[in-house]
C-alpha positions, 0 to 999 in steps of 0.5 A: 373384383370379379372379372366380370365386373372388371370387364364392364368397367373396361368397356365403359372407360373405352366408351367414354374415351371414344365419345370424347374423341369423336366429339372433338372430331365432329367439332372440327369436321362438322356433323356427318350427314346420314347416308339416307335421309331419316324415314326413307327406305333403302332400295331392297330393304326396310327402313333403317332403324336407329341403333340401340345400345347393347344390353346392359350398357348405359348410354352416356351423353357427353357434351363436347366443347364448342367447335373452334373456328374452322381454318381457311382452306388453302388453295391447292398447289399449282396455278388455278387454270383460268377459263378463256374469254368467249369472243364473237366469231370472226366477221360481221356480227349478224343483226336481227331484223327489225320487225315493221308493220305491213306496208300501208297498214298502220299499227293500232294505237295503245288504249288511251293514246291519242292519234296525232297523225295529220289527216292528209297522211292517213291515206297516203300510198305506200312506197314501191321501194327505197328510191326511184318511182316517186322522187327520183325516177326508176334508178337508184335501187328500187321502184321509188318512194311512191307515186308522185303527189299532185300539188293541190292547185293542179288537182282540177287539171291533173286529178288523181281520182277516177270517175266521170267528168264533163265540160261545156263551152259557150262559143261566141264566134264569127266565121270567115271564108273566101270566095264570098263576093257577089258584085262590083259597083263600077263607075267606068264604062266600056271594058274598064272595071273599077270599084271595090268588090262587095263580099258577104261577111258572116255574122257573130253568132253563138254556139256550144261545145260539150264533152263527156268523159270518164277518167280511169283512176290514178292512171290519168288516162281518160276517154271522152266524146265531144260535140260542137254545134254552131251556125251563122248567116250573112246578108248584104245588098246594094243599089247602083248609084247615079252614074254607076252600074253593078257588075255581077261576079257569079253569073255566066259571062255574056248573059247577065253582065250588068245589073242595077240591084244586087243582093246575097245571103248565106248560111252556115251549119257546123257540126263536129263530133269527136271520140278521143283518149287523153292522158294527163301529166303534171310537169313541175309544181305549176304546169299540167298537160293533157295530150289528146288523140282520136277520131273526128267526123265533120259535117259542114254545110254552106249555102250561098245565094245571089239575087240580081235585078235590072238592066240585064237581069229580071229577078235572076238568081244564082245558087251555090252550095258547099257541103263537106262530110269527112272523117279522120284523125285528130291530135292535140294538147292542152296546158295549164299554168296554175298560179295563186289561189286557183287562178291559171293560164290556159292554152290549147292546140289541135289539128288533123286531116279529114278525108271525105266527100265535097259537094258543090252544086251550081244553079243559075236562072233568069226571069224568076227561074223560067230561063235556066242558064246552069244546073250542075254540081262539082262533087269530089273526094278530097282531104281537108287539113284543119287546126285549132289554137286557143289561149286564155285563163281561168280559175279552178277549185277542187274539181271545178274549173272556169275558163275564158279565152280566144280561139281560132279554128281554120279549115284549109281548102274546105270549099271548091266553088265552080265559076264559069269563065267563058261566054262561048265555051259552056263547059269552061269553068274553074273551081275556086278554092276557099278556106273557112275559119271560125274565131272568137271567144269561149267560156268553159265550165268543167266539173269532175264527179 
């Protein structure tokens, strides 16, 4: 065999042997991935082409046996290090805040979900804080749970909404006053005086009282103006019976001392104007209060006339008058106890002091005005205290209220009527003070707009 052919056989035997060994190795270790994916170019050079066998060498494909099962990998020598468990930092864990909808604004309901919120809760006021203002005052760490809600049966007395309001009172009053005497029927002669004193009494008459005001929303403050008008009159007369004589009490002593006929009349015109501010409160579940304060102007006029005839008198007349105009402060309050179905009890009281001018004229004449015995006036500056109290009950529904009750208004020392006391000293007189009171029933209707 020539050496050339022998060399080819040696190379072929080496390839066969090398291919089998390589197949066994690949069977144990698996296929070796290429350094570069097929079809990719290496940086800096052309794509790698598959290697071709050398010229003259026939490529023989040898099937390698199926790889045996890979042996399990044994752990490396030594203990495997365990990762430490992560623990939260020392101290209190931070909680994420819960997002809540803005105060006073409800979250929109998802589409298709029915809103079951009660109607009375839809317009409730947002709270000022955690606790305080509403249920427990200002203490406790906040401004409160909200404004205290007014019970429904107290809303007419302590309304929460602002706006105009008005009230009208129908008055049925009887005025009473002192120094209203005009004659004494006497059966005794000489210097003895016996018999009852005849005095006038004002008649029961009607009047009106009205107020108009404005309420400033949830503050429960309000401003109002009020007016009261009333008038009344009185009349009485008498004749001397058999064995009697009438002793006039209003004439000057020593001029007209005995008459056979006496009569008297009187008139009262009462005008009172008020300008006040008020504040309403809810006290508990059933009691509502209204505190008032302001100014009052009063113009109260009275006329008192006496007529005498017979014996010493010939159509004699005595004319007395009283007019007071005063201005001053007034304070007061009202209380309502609300009960079942809007029915309630009612009470009020107010008082003050007015300062002003009092005019008290006196005119006396005989002979149908031809002989004048007195023509003067007693004018003074004075202060006049007054007070009013009233109780009653009523019914109220929402913004409407109806009340009825009994009241008394008393003016202290309103009248200063001069009386002459001496038949010789022409200038000797004493002022006779007297009070004026008005008492009777009232019926009030009120409404808030």
